[in-house]
OpenMM code with the backbone's topology and positions (N, CA, C; nanometers):
from openmm import Vec3, app, unit

residues = "MET VAL LEU ALA ASP GLU LYS SER ARG PRO VAL SER ILE VAL ILE ALA SER ALA SER ILE HIS GLU VAL LYS LEU VAL GLU GLN VAL ILE ALA GLU ARG ALA SER ARG ARG LYS PRO ARG ARG ILE THR GLY ASP LYS ALA TYR ASP SER ASP ALA LEU ASP LYS THR LEU LYS ALA LYS GLY VAL GLU LEU ASN ALA PRO HIS ARG LYS GLY ARG ARG LYS PRO PRO SER GLN ASP ARG ARG LYS LEU LYS ALA TYR LYS ARG ARG TRP LYS VAL GLU ARG PHE PHE ALA TRP LEU PHE ASN PHE ARG ARG CYS ALA SER ARG TYR GLU TYR LYS ALA GLN ASN PHE LYS ALA PHE LEU LEU LEU ALA SER ALA ILE ILE LEU ILE ARG".split()
positions = [
    Vec3(3.7073, 0.0788, -0.6410),
    Vec3(3.7570, -0.0350, -0.7467),
    Vec3(3.6952, -0.1563, -0.7149),
    Vec3(3.6443, -0.2144, -0.8147),
    Vec3(3.5739, -0.3595, -0.7984),
    Vec3(3.6378, -0.4714, -0.8760),
    Vec3(3.6444, -0.5836, -0.8308),
    Vec3(3.6735, -0.6863, -0.9114),
    Vec3(3.5587, -0.7833, -0.9105),
    Vec3(3.5198, -0.8051, -1.0222),
    Vec3(3.3852, -0.8918, -1.0438),
    Vec3(3.4065, -1.0083, -1.1398),
    Vec3(3.3304, -1.1158, -1.1287),
    Vec3(3.3360, -1.2221, -1.2021),
    Vec3(3.2608, -1.2078, -1.3251),
    Vec3(3.2647, -1.3195, -1.3956),
    Vec3(3.1967, -1.3201, -1.5423),
    Vec3(3.0588, -1.2976, -1.5368),
    Vec3(2.9802, -1.3355, -1.4113),
    Vec3(2.8489, -1.3010, -1.4022),
    Vec3(2.8084, -1.1769, -1.3287),
    Vec3(2.9055, -1.0853, -1.3356),
    Vec3(2.8878, -0.9626, -1.2813),
    Vec3(2.8526, -0.9534, -1.1301),
    Vec3(2.9025, -1.0688, -1.0410),
    Vec3(2.8996, -1.0774, -0.9005),
    Vec3(3.0191, -1.0244, -0.8471),
    Vec3(3.0319, -0.9403, -0.7402),
    Vec3(3.1344, -0.8718, -0.6873),
    Vec3(3.2187, -0.9703, -0.6123),
    Vec3(3.3790, -0.9725, -0.6335),
    Vec3(3.4330, -1.0644, -0.5713),
    Vec3(3.5154, -0.9733, -0.4621),
    Vec3(3.5479, -0.8481, -0.5010),
    Vec3(3.6316, -0.7675, -0.4048),
    Vec3(3.6125, -0.6262, -0.4335),
    Vec3(3.5962, -0.5406, -0.3451),
    Vec3(3.5755, -0.3847, -0.3378),
    Vec3(3.6537, -0.3218, -0.2617),
    Vec3(3.7402, -0.2206, -0.3048),
    Vec3(3.8351, -0.1457, -0.2485),
    Vec3(3.8059, -0.0029, -0.2905),
    Vec3(3.7878, 0.1026, -0.1826),
    Vec3(3.7697, 0.2411, -0.1874),
    Vec3(3.9014, 0.3064, -0.1541),
    Vec3(3.9390, 0.4175, -0.2271),
    Vec3(4.0603, 0.4829, -0.2170),
    Vec3(4.0346, 0.6249, -0.2452),
    Vec3(4.1238, 0.7174, -0.2214),
    Vec3(4.1380, 0.8453, -0.2714),
    Vec3(4.1189, 0.8573, -0.4264),
    Vec3(4.0563, 0.9636, -0.4731),
    Vec3(4.0417, 0.9897, -0.6157),
    Vec3(4.1894, 1.0213, -0.6810),
    Vec3(4.2894, 1.0561, -0.6013),
    Vec3(4.4140, 1.1034, -0.6549),
    Vec3(4.4880, 0.9825, -0.6835),
    Vec3(4.4476, 0.8733, -0.6255),
    Vec3(4.5436, 0.7364, -0.6461),
    Vec3(4.5114, 0.6758, -0.7909),
    Vec3(4.6115, 0.6612, -0.8513),
    Vec3(4.5812, 0.5782, -0.9980),
    Vec3(4.5584, 0.4454, -0.9823),
    Vec3(4.4570, 0.4062, -1.0926),
    Vec3(4.3920, 0.2669, -1.0759),
    Vec3(4.5096, 0.1575, -1.0610),
    Vec3(4.6139, 0.1838, -1.1514),
    Vec3(4.7329, 0.0698, -1.1595),
    Vec3(4.7641, 0.0502, -1.0222),
    Vec3(4.7947, 0.1232, -0.9306),
    Vec3(4.8424, 0.1020, -0.7948),
    Vec3(4.7457, 0.0432, -0.7013),
    Vec3(4.6051, 0.0289, -0.7305),
    Vec3(4.5100, -0.0302, -0.6460),
    Vec3(4.4964, -0.1871, -0.7019),
    Vec3(4.5496, -0.2254, -0.7997),
    Vec3(4.4977, -0.3476, -0.8775),
    Vec3(4.5357, -0.4662, -0.7776),
    Vec3(4.6848, -0.4682, -0.7263),
    Vec3(4.7350, -0.5520, -0.6278),
    Vec3(4.6465, -0.5822, -0.5106),
    Vec3(4.6018, -0.4547, -0.4551),
    Vec3(4.5331, -0.4480, -0.3388),
    Vec3(4.3834, -0.5145, -0.3463),
    Vec3(4.3271, -0.5021, -0.4676),
    Vec3(4.2018, -0.5489, -0.5085),
    Vec3(4.2054, -0.7025, -0.5127),
    Vec3(4.3079, -0.7633, -0.5608),
    Vec3(4.3324, -0.8892, -0.5891),
    Vec3(4.3570, -0.9639, -0.4375),
    Vec3(4.4257, -0.8928, -0.3559),
    Vec3(4.4688, -0.9328, -0.2298),
    Vec3(4.3440, -0.9411, -0.1533),
    Vec3(4.2482, -0.8481, -0.1456),
    Vec3(4.1319, -0.8377, -0.0649),
    Vec3(4.0207, -0.9034, -0.1319),
    Vec3(4.0233, -1.0127, -0.2085),
    Vec3(3.9179, -1.0777, -0.2615),
    Vec3(3.8446, -1.1606, -0.1604),
    Vec3(3.7062, -1.1849, -0.1931),
    Vec3(3.6270, -1.2832, -0.0994),
    Vec3(3.6629, -1.4289, -0.1280),
    Vec3(3.7085, -1.4644, -0.2382),
    Vec3(3.7272, -1.6016, -0.2670),
    Vec3(3.8629, -1.6552, -0.2736),
    Vec3(3.8809, -1.7721, -0.2524),
    Vec3(4.0100, -1.8296, -0.2494),
    Vec3(4.0805, -1.8308, -0.3854),
    Vec3(4.0013, -1.8473, -0.4681),
    Vec3(4.0645, -1.8586, -0.6280),
    Vec3(4.1146, -1.7361, -0.6643),
    Vec3(4.2306, -1.7429, -0.7279),
    Vec3(4.2973, -1.6195, -0.7728),
    Vec3(4.2457, -1.6061, -0.9190),
    Vec3(4.2130, -1.5011, -0.9422),
    Vec3(4.1777, -1.4692, -1.0981),
    Vec3(4.2765, -1.5026, -1.2034),
    Vec3(4.2314, -1.5684, -1.3195),
    Vec3(4.3269, -1.5934, -1.4152),
    Vec3(4.3492, -1.4855, -1.5095),
    Vec3(4.2390, -1.3975, -1.5137),
    Vec3(4.2624, -1.2803, -1.6105),
    Vec3(4.1757, -1.1750, -1.5503),
    Vec3(4.2330, -1.0466, -1.5954),
    Vec3(4.1821, -0.9292, -1.5468),
    Vec3(4.1452, -0.8288, -1.6741),
    Vec3(4.0435, -0.7881, -1.6904),
    Vec3(4.0127, -0.7019, -1.8010),
    Vec3(3.9972, -0.5591, -1.7491),
    Vec3(4.0697, -0.4737, -1.7838),
    Vec3(4.0700, -0.3396, -1.7585),
    Vec3(4.0543, -0.2236, -1.8835),
    Vec3(4.0342, -0.1043, -1.8503),
    Vec3(4.0280, -0.0078, -1.9616),
    Vec3(4.1708, 0.0509, -1.9721),
    Vec3(4.1959, 0.1454, -2.0762),
    Vec3(4.3024, 0.2108, -2.1113),
    Vec3(4.3942, 0.2469, -1.9981),
    Vec3(4.3291, 0.3015, -1.8590),
    Vec3(4.3978, 0.3359, -1.7540),
    Vec3(4.4985, 0.2277, -1.6914),
    Vec3(4.4630, 0.0873, -1.7338),
    Vec3(4.5551, -0.0110, -1.6991),
    Vec3(4.6537, -0.0473, -1.7646),
    Vec3(4.6997, 0.0181, -1.8924),
    Vec3(4.7946, 0.0065, -1.9779),
    Vec3(4.9437, 0.0422, -1.9076),
    Vec3(5.0082, -0.0437, -1.8441),
    Vec3(5.1365, -0.0253, -1.7773),
    Vec3(5.2107, -0.1541, -1.7936),
    Vec3(5.3297, -0.1164, -1.8331),
    Vec3(5.4299, -0.2426, -1.8554),
    Vec3(5.4646, -0.2967, -1.7309),
    Vec3(5.4917, -0.1988, -1.6239),
    Vec3(5.5151, -0.2571, -1.4794),
    Vec3(5.4081, -0.3607, -1.4439),
    Vec3(5.2826, -0.2889, -1.4409),
    Vec3(5.1822, -0.3890, -1.3956),
    Vec3(5.1496, -0.5080, -1.4768),
    Vec3(5.1826, -0.5338, -1.6018),
    Vec3(5.1841, -0.6409, -1.6699),
    Vec3(5.2833, -0.7352, -1.6148),
    Vec3(5.4236, -0.6862, -1.5783),
    Vec3(5.4992, -0.7736, -1.5437),
    Vec3(5.4765, -0.8239, -1.4046),
    Vec3(5.4296, -0.7416, -1.3225),
    Vec3(5.3950, -0.7758, -1.1716),
    Vec3(5.2734, -0.8847, -1.1780),
    Vec3(5.1789, -0.8837, -1.2504),
    Vec3(5.0776, -0.9655, -1.2582),
    Vec3(5.1010, -1.0920, -1.3353),
    Vec3(5.1922, -1.0862, -1.4371),
    Vec3(5.2573, -1.2187, -1.4978),
    Vec3(5.3182, -1.3102, -1.4002),
    Vec3(5.4101, -1.2203, -1.3250),
    Vec3(5.4765, -1.3116, -1.2251),
    Vec3(5.3895, -1.3874, -1.1259),
    Vec3(5.2622, -1.3273, -1.0977),
    Vec3(5.1670, -1.3960, -1.0159),
    Vec3(5.0873, -1.4847, -1.0680),
    Vec3(5.0744, -1.4859, -1.2093),
    Vec3(4.9926, -1.5825, -1.2781),
    Vec3(4.8807, -1.5256, -1.3203),
    Vec3(4.8593, -1.3970, -1.3200),
    Vec3(4.7311, -1.3381, -1.3820),
    Vec3(4.7703, -1.2627, -1.5121),
    Vec3(4.6608, -1.2755, -1.6042),
    Vec3(4.6860, -1.2291, -1.7268),
    Vec3(4.6119, -1.0938, -1.7544),
    Vec3(4.6565, -0.9904, -1.8101),
    Vec3(4.5943, -0.8574, -1.8005),
    Vec3(4.5520, -0.8216, -1.9209),
    Vec3(4.4295, -0.7842, -1.9622),
    Vec3(4.3770, -0.7537, -2.0847),
    Vec3(4.3474, -0.6151, -2.0885),
    Vec3(4.4257, -0.5216, -2.1359),
    Vec3(4.3778, -0.3584, -2.1392),
    Vec3(4.4336, -0.3217, -2.2684),
    Vec3(4.3484, -0.2305, -2.3449),
    Vec3(4.3938, -0.1649, -2.4500),
    Vec3(4.5043, -0.0743, -2.4550),
    Vec3(4.5847, -0.0546, -2.5426),
    Vec3(4.6927, 0.0498, -2.5241),
    Vec3(4.6473, 0.1844, -2.5550),
    Vec3(4.7058, 0.2626, -2.4811),
    Vec3(4.6508, 0.4374, -2.4989),
    Vec3(4.7016, 0.4608, -2.6345),
    Vec3(4.6358, 0.5863, -2.6776),
    Vec3(4.7048, 0.6383, -2.8050),
    Vec3(4.8287, 0.7080, -2.7744),
    Vec3(4.9148, 0.7029, -2.8599),
    Vec3(5.0523, 0.7827, -2.8456),
    Vec3(5.1404, 0.7010, -2.7459),
    Vec3(5.1190, 0.5799, -2.7393),
    Vec3(5.2187, 0.5006, -2.6665),
    Vec3(5.3557, 0.4834, -2.7522),
    Vec3(5.4607, 0.5371, -2.6654),
    Vec3(5.5838, 0.5393, -2.7243),
    Vec3(5.6565, 0.3970, -2.7303),
    Vec3(5.6237, 0.3271, -2.6357),
    Vec3(5.6783, 0.1855, -2.6269),
    Vec3(5.6083, 0.0835, -2.7322),
    Vec3(5.6736, -0.0228, -2.7536),
    Vec3(5.6187, -0.1197, -2.8526),
    Vec3(5.5045, -0.2035, -2.7622),
    Vec3(5.3986, -0.2390, -2.8177),
    Vec3(5.2895, -0.2866, -2.7627),
    Vec3(5.3292, -0.4160, -2.6658),
    Vec3(5.2986, -0.4290, -2.5280),
    Vec3(5.3423, -0.5312, -2.4669),
    Vec3(5.2331, -0.6479, -2.4641),
    Vec3(5.1105, -0.6156, -2.5308),
    Vec3(5.0228, -0.7269, -2.5226),
    Vec3(4.9782, -0.7677, -2.6715),
    Vec3(4.9353, -0.8970, -2.6748),
    Vec3(4.8852, -0.9607, -2.8124),
    Vec3(4.7428, -0.8995, -2.8368),
    Vec3(4.7352, -0.8582, -2.9571),
    Vec3(4.6204, -0.7948, -2.9927),
    Vec3(4.4956, -0.8960, -2.9963),
    Vec3(4.5202, -1.0247, -3.0352),
    Vec3(4.4330, -1.1021, -3.0103),
    Vec3(4.3543, -1.1413, -2.8781),
    Vec3(4.4496, -1.1279, -2.7776),
    Vec3(4.3916, -1.1367, -2.6490),
    Vec3(4.3136, -1.0219, -2.5962),
    Vec3(4.3075, -0.9242, -2.6855),
    Vec3(4.2149, -0.8148, -2.6579),
    Vec3(4.0827, -0.8381, -2.6798),
    Vec3(4.0614, -0.9369, -2.7405),
    Vec3(3.9173, -0.9880, -2.7726),
    Vec3(3.8286, -0.9883, -2.6455),
    Vec3(3.8992, -1.0259, -2.5329),
    Vec3(3.8096, -1.0274, -2.4098),
    Vec3(3.7936, -0.9057, -2.3519),
    Vec3(3.8414, -0.8027, -2.4024),
    Vec3(3.7988, -0.6559, -2.3595),
    Vec3(3.6348, -0.6209, -2.4024),
    Vec3(3.5898, -0.6983, -2.5027),
    Vec3(3.4658, -0.6921, -2.5360),
    Vec3(3.3663, -0.7228, -2.4358),
    Vec3(3.4081, -0.8044, -2.3334),
    Vec3(3.3213, -0.8418, -2.2352),
    Vec3(3.3283, -0.7797, -2.1156),
    Vec3(3.3937, -0.6518, -2.1183),
    Vec3(3.3943, -0.5688, -2.0054),
    Vec3(3.2664, -0.5047, -1.9632),
    Vec3(3.1744, -0.5227, -2.0366),
    Vec3(3.0380, -0.4646, -2.0128),
    Vec3(2.9845, -0.5329, -1.9022),
    Vec3(3.0338, -0.6607, -1.8672),
    Vec3(3.0016, -0.7384, -1.7562),
    Vec3(3.0070, -0.6754, -1.6070),
    Vec3(3.1236, -0.6092, -1.6117),
    Vec3(3.1767, -0.5282, -1.4989),
    Vec3(3.0879, -0.4064, -1.4950),
    Vec3(3.0743, -0.3395, -1.6019),
    Vec3(2.9880, -0.2071, -1.6145),
    Vec3(2.8427, -0.2433, -1.5506),
    Vec3(2.8037, -0.3503, -1.5932),
    Vec3(2.6535, -0.3965, -1.5463),
    Vec3(2.6499, -0.3948, -1.3948),
    Vec3(2.7544, -0.4548, -1.3117),
    Vec3(2.7519, -0.4494, -1.1971),
    Vec3(2.7559, -0.3004, -1.1403),
    Vec3(2.8431, -0.2047, -1.1905),
    Vec3(2.8165, -0.0827, -1.1458),
    Vec3(2.6766, -0.0265, -1.1713),
    Vec3(2.6150, -0.0558, -1.2709),
    Vec3(2.4722, -0.0098, -1.3134),
    Vec3(2.3844, -0.0559, -1.1761),
    Vec3(2.3952, -0.1802, -1.1560),
    Vec3(2.3122, -0.2260, -1.0315),
    Vec3(2.3531, -0.1624, -0.9209),
    Vec3(2.4686, -0.1306, -0.9070),
    Vec3(2.5195, -0.0898, -0.7687),
    Vec3(2.4890, 0.0702, -0.7481),
    Vec3(2.4610, 0.1420, -0.8620),
    Vec3(2.4319, 0.2641, -0.8652),
    Vec3(2.2834, 0.2805, -0.8473),
    Vec3(2.1959, 0.1828, -0.8453),
    Vec3(2.0549, 0.1861, -0.8071),
    Vec3(2.0256, 0.2179, -0.6842),
    Vec3(2.1289, 0.1992, -0.5985),
    Vec3(2.1312, 0.2482, -0.4520),
    Vec3(2.1800, 0.3817, -0.4366),
    Vec3(2.0922, 0.4720, -0.3767),
    Vec3(2.1322, 0.6095, -0.3799),
    Vec3(2.2393, 0.6400, -0.2991),
    Vec3(2.2612, 0.5578, -0.1913),
    Vec3(2.3712, 0.5873, -0.1035),
    Vec3(2.5038, 0.5461, -0.1639),
    Vec3(2.4938, 0.4736, -0.2707),
    Vec3(2.6273, 0.4284, -0.3288),
    Vec3(2.6529, 0.5081, -0.4681),
    Vec3(2.5461, 0.5711, -0.5138),
    Vec3(2.5708, 0.6607, -0.6367),
    Vec3(2.6661, 0.7884, -0.6057),
    Vec3(2.6373, 0.8548, -0.4852),
    Vec3(2.7163, 0.9412, -0.4514),
    Vec3(2.7650, 0.9333, -0.3111),
    Vec3(2.8791, 0.9634, -0.2681),
    Vec3(2.9266, 0.9414, -0.1357),
    Vec3(2.8690, 1.0443, -0.0371),
    Vec3(2.7782, 1.0218, 0.0307),
    Vec3(2.7351, 1.1054, 0.1528),
    Vec3(2.7950, 1.0901, 0.2810),
    Vec3(2.8605, 0.9712, 0.3053),
    Vec3(2.9344, 0.9546, 0.4319),
    Vec3(3.0610, 1.0197, 0.4435),
    Vec3(3.1025, 1.0729, 0.5642),
    Vec3(3.2254, 1.1222, 0.5901),
    Vec3(3.3336, 1.0331, 0.5952),
    Vec3(3.3012, 0.9267, 0.6681),
    Vec3(3.4009, 0.8187, 0.6995),
    Vec3(3.3944, 0.7233, 0.5715),
    Vec3(3.5197, 0.6761, 0.5463),
    Vec3(3.5417, 0.5966, 0.4374),
    Vec3(3.4767, 0.4442, 0.4740),
    Vec3(3.4978, 0.4020, 0.6030),
    Vec3(3.4554, 0.2775, 0.6427),
    Vec3(3.2888, 0.2746, 0.6288),
    Vec3(3.2245, 0.3719, 0.6540),
    Vec3(3.0752, 0.3713, 0.6393),
    Vec3(3.0277, 0.3663, 0.5063),
    Vec3(3.1166, 0.4348, 0.4090),
    Vec3(3.0788, 0.4067, 0.2751),
    Vec3(3.1092, 0.2884, 0.2090),
    Vec3(3.2066, 0.2252, 0.2589),
    Vec3(3.2430, 0.0822, 0.2222),
    Vec3(3.1434, -0.0095, 0.2644),
    Vec3(3.0962, 0.0153, 0.3884),
    Vec3(2.9962, -0.0705, 0.4561),
    Vec3(2.8663, -0.0605, 0.3687),
    Vec3(2.8249, 0.0516, 0.3212),
    Vec3(2.7252, 0.0686, 0.2204),
    Vec3(2.7318, -0.0047, 0.0914),
    Vec3(2.8522, 0.0065, 0.0403),
    Vec3(2.8835, -0.0744, -0.0886),
    Vec3(2.8743, -0.2153, -0.0581),
    Vec3(2.9151, -0.2546, 0.0438),
    Vec3(2.9231, -0.3976, 0.0790),
    Vec3(2.7681, -0.4637, 0.0968),
    Vec3(2.6855, -0.3796, 0.1645),
    Vec3(2.5451, -0.4025, 0.1931),
    Vec3(2.4725, -0.4089, 0.0470),
    Vec3(2.5019, -0.3182, -0.0260),
    Vec3(2.4493, -0.3118, -0.1666),
    Vec3(2.4777, -0.4377, -0.2362),
    Vec3(2.6046, -0.4822, -0.2258),
    Vec3(2.6571, -0.5869, -0.3130),
    Vec3(2.5968, -0.7252, -0.2712),
    Vec3(2.5612, -0.7193, -0.1135),
    Vec3(2.5230, -0.8450, -0.0587),
    Vec3(2.3536, -0.8659, -0.1194),
    Vec3(2.2956, -0.7310, -0.1295),
    Vec3(2.1674, -0.7415, -0.1851),
    Vec3(2.1479, -0.7703, -0.3404),
    Vec3(2.2731, -0.7358, -0.4052),
    Vec3(2.2602, -0.7660, -0.5425),
    Vec3(2.2819, -0.9213, -0.5489),
    Vec3(2.3555, -0.9571, -0.4811),
    Vec3(2.4008, -1.1107, -0.4691),
    Vec3(2.2777, -1.2039, -0.4398),
    Vec3(2.2005, -1.1496, -0.3420),
    Vec3(2.0847, -1.2097, -0.2941),
    Vec3(1.9627, -1.2182, -0.4236),
    Vec3(1.9625, -1.1168, -0.4844),
    Vec3(1.8724, -1.1126, -0.6072),
    Vec3(1.8996, -1.2012, -0.7106),
] * unit.nanometer
topology = app.Topology()
chain = topology.addChain("A")
for resn in residues:
    res = topology.addResidue(resn, chain)
    for name in ("N", "CA", "C"):
        topology.addAtom(name, app.Element.getBySymbol(name[0]), res)
Protein backbone atom coordinates (compact mmCIF):
# COMPACT_ATOMS: atom_id res chain seq x y z
CA MET A 1 0.00 0.00 0.00
CA VAL A 2 1.37 3.39 -1.00
CA LEU A 3 0.57 6.94 -0.02
CA ALA A 4 1.68 9.26 -2.83
CA ASP A 5 1.43 13.02 -3.22
CA GLU A 6 -0.09 14.99 -6.10
CA LYS A 7 3.09 14.64 -8.19
CA SER A 8 3.21 10.82 -7.89
CA ARG A 9 6.04 10.91 -5.37
CA PRO A 10 5.88 8.22 -2.68
CA VAL A 11 5.30 9.45 0.86
CA SER A 12 4.74 6.13 2.62
CA ILE A 13 5.00 2.46 1.70
CA VAL A 14 3.58 -0.39 3.78
CA ILE A 15 3.54 -4.06 2.87
CA ALA A 16 1.19 -6.60 4.42
CA SER A 17 -0.36 -9.97 3.79
CA ALA A 18 -2.80 -10.20 0.90
CA SER A 19 -5.58 -11.33 3.26
CA ILE A 20 -5.68 -8.03 5.20
CA HIS A 21 -8.26 -5.59 3.88
CA GLU A 22 -6.98 -2.22 2.68
CA VAL A 23 -9.24 -0.30 5.06
CA LYS A 24 -7.32 -1.70 8.02
CA LEU A 25 -3.98 -0.50 6.61
CA VAL A 26 -4.87 3.15 5.95
CA GLU A 27 -4.03 4.37 9.45
CA GLN A 28 -0.70 2.52 9.39
CA VAL A 29 0.24 4.11 6.05
CA ILE A 30 -0.55 7.57 7.41
CA ALA A 31 1.43 6.89 10.59
CA GLU A 32 4.54 5.68 8.71
CA ARG A 33 4.77 8.61 6.28
CA ALA A 34 8.15 10.16 5.56
CA SER A 35 6.98 13.77 5.81
CA ARG A 36 5.83 15.62 8.90
CA ARG A 37 2.81 17.06 7.13
CA LYS A 38 -0.36 15.09 7.60
CA PRO A 39 -2.33 14.54 4.37
CA ARG A 40 -5.46 16.66 4.10
CA ARG A 41 -7.20 14.40 1.60
CA ILE A 42 -6.87 10.74 0.66
CA THR A 43 -8.31 9.36 -2.55
CA GLY A 44 -8.99 5.65 -2.70
CA ASP A 45 -10.94 3.19 -4.79
CA LYS A 46 -14.20 1.44 -3.91
CA ALA A 47 -12.46 -0.77 -1.36
CA TYR A 48 -12.12 2.29 0.90
CA ASP A 49 -15.89 2.73 1.18
CA SER A 50 -16.25 2.31 4.93
CA ASP A 51 -18.26 4.44 7.32
CA ALA A 52 -15.96 3.54 10.22
CA LEU A 53 -12.91 4.65 8.23
CA ASP A 54 -14.68 7.88 7.27
CA LYS A 55 -15.34 8.67 10.94
CA THR A 56 -11.83 7.75 12.06
CA LEU A 57 -10.11 9.84 9.41
CA LYS A 58 -12.50 12.78 9.90
CA ALA A 59 -11.62 12.80 13.59
CA LYS A 60 -7.94 13.07 12.61
CA GLY A 61 -8.63 15.87 10.15
CA VAL A 62 -8.20 13.85 6.96
CA GLU A 63 -10.86 13.86 4.24
CA LEU A 64 -11.48 10.56 2.43
CA ASN A 65 -12.61 10.52 -1.20
CA ALA A 66 -13.80 7.09 -2.29
CA PRO A 67 -16.73 6.13 -4.52
CA HIS A 68 -19.46 4.00 -3.00
CA ARG A 69 -19.80 0.33 -3.80
CA LYS A 70 -22.78 -0.88 -5.80
CA GLY A 71 -25.54 -2.30 -3.66
CA ARG A 72 -24.69 -0.19 -0.64
CA ARG A 73 -27.49 -0.58 1.90
CA LYS A 74 -26.72 2.47 3.99
CA PRO A 75 -27.24 6.01 2.70
CA PRO A 76 -24.14 7.61 1.13
CA SER A 77 -21.74 9.06 3.68
CA GLN A 78 -19.89 11.29 1.22
CA ASP A 79 -20.89 14.25 -0.84
CA ARG A 80 -20.93 13.44 -4.57
CA ARG A 81 -19.28 16.77 -5.42
CA LYS A 82 -16.16 15.85 -3.47
CA LEU A 83 -15.76 12.71 -5.54
CA LYS A 84 -14.53 14.84 -8.43
CA ALA A 85 -11.10 14.47 -6.84
CA TYR A 86 -11.35 10.74 -7.61
CA LYS A 87 -10.63 11.58 -11.24
CA ARG A 88 -7.08 12.47 -10.21
CA ARG A 89 -6.44 8.97 -8.86
CA TRP A 90 -4.37 8.28 -11.99
CA LYS A 91 -1.50 10.10 -10.30
CA VAL A 92 -1.14 7.28 -7.79
CA GLU A 93 -1.50 4.69 -10.54
CA ARG A 94 1.32 6.45 -12.42
CA PHE A 95 3.61 5.81 -9.44
CA PHE A 96 2.74 2.10 -9.57
CA ALA A 97 3.55 2.06 -13.29
CA TRP A 98 6.95 3.60 -12.55
CA LEU A 99 7.51 1.16 -9.69
CA PHE A 100 6.69 -1.90 -11.77
CA ASN A 101 9.39 -0.99 -14.27
CA PHE A 102 11.72 -2.55 -11.71
CA ARG A 103 11.55 -6.32 -12.06
CA ARG A 104 12.13 -7.02 -8.37
CA CYS A 105 9.12 -4.87 -7.47
CA ALA A 106 6.75 -6.22 -10.13
CA SER A 107 6.62 -9.62 -8.48
CA ARG A 108 7.83 -10.63 -5.07
CA TYR A 109 10.90 -12.85 -5.34
CA GLU A 110 12.13 -12.34 -1.78
CA TYR A 111 11.11 -14.67 1.00
CA LYS A 112 11.46 -12.10 3.77
CA ALA A 113 9.15 -9.11 3.87
CA GLN A 114 11.90 -6.73 5.00
CA ASN A 115 13.97 -7.55 1.90
CA PHE A 116 11.02 -6.91 -0.40
CA LYS A 117 10.27 -3.61 1.33
CA ALA A 118 13.93 -2.64 0.99
CA PHE A 119 13.71 -3.14 -2.79
CA LEU A 120 10.51 -1.09 -2.89
CA LEU A 121 12.19 1.74 -0.99
CA LEU A 122 15.26 1.54 -3.24
CA ALA A 123 13.09 1.72 -6.36
CA SER A 124 11.18 4.65 -4.82
CA ALA A 125 14.44 6.47 -4.14
CA ILE A 126 15.52 5.96 -7.75
CA ILE A 127 12.15 7.29 -8.94
CA LEU A 128 12.58 10.36 -6.73
CA ILE A 129 16.09 10.98 -8.06
CA ARG A 130 14.89 10.84 -11.66
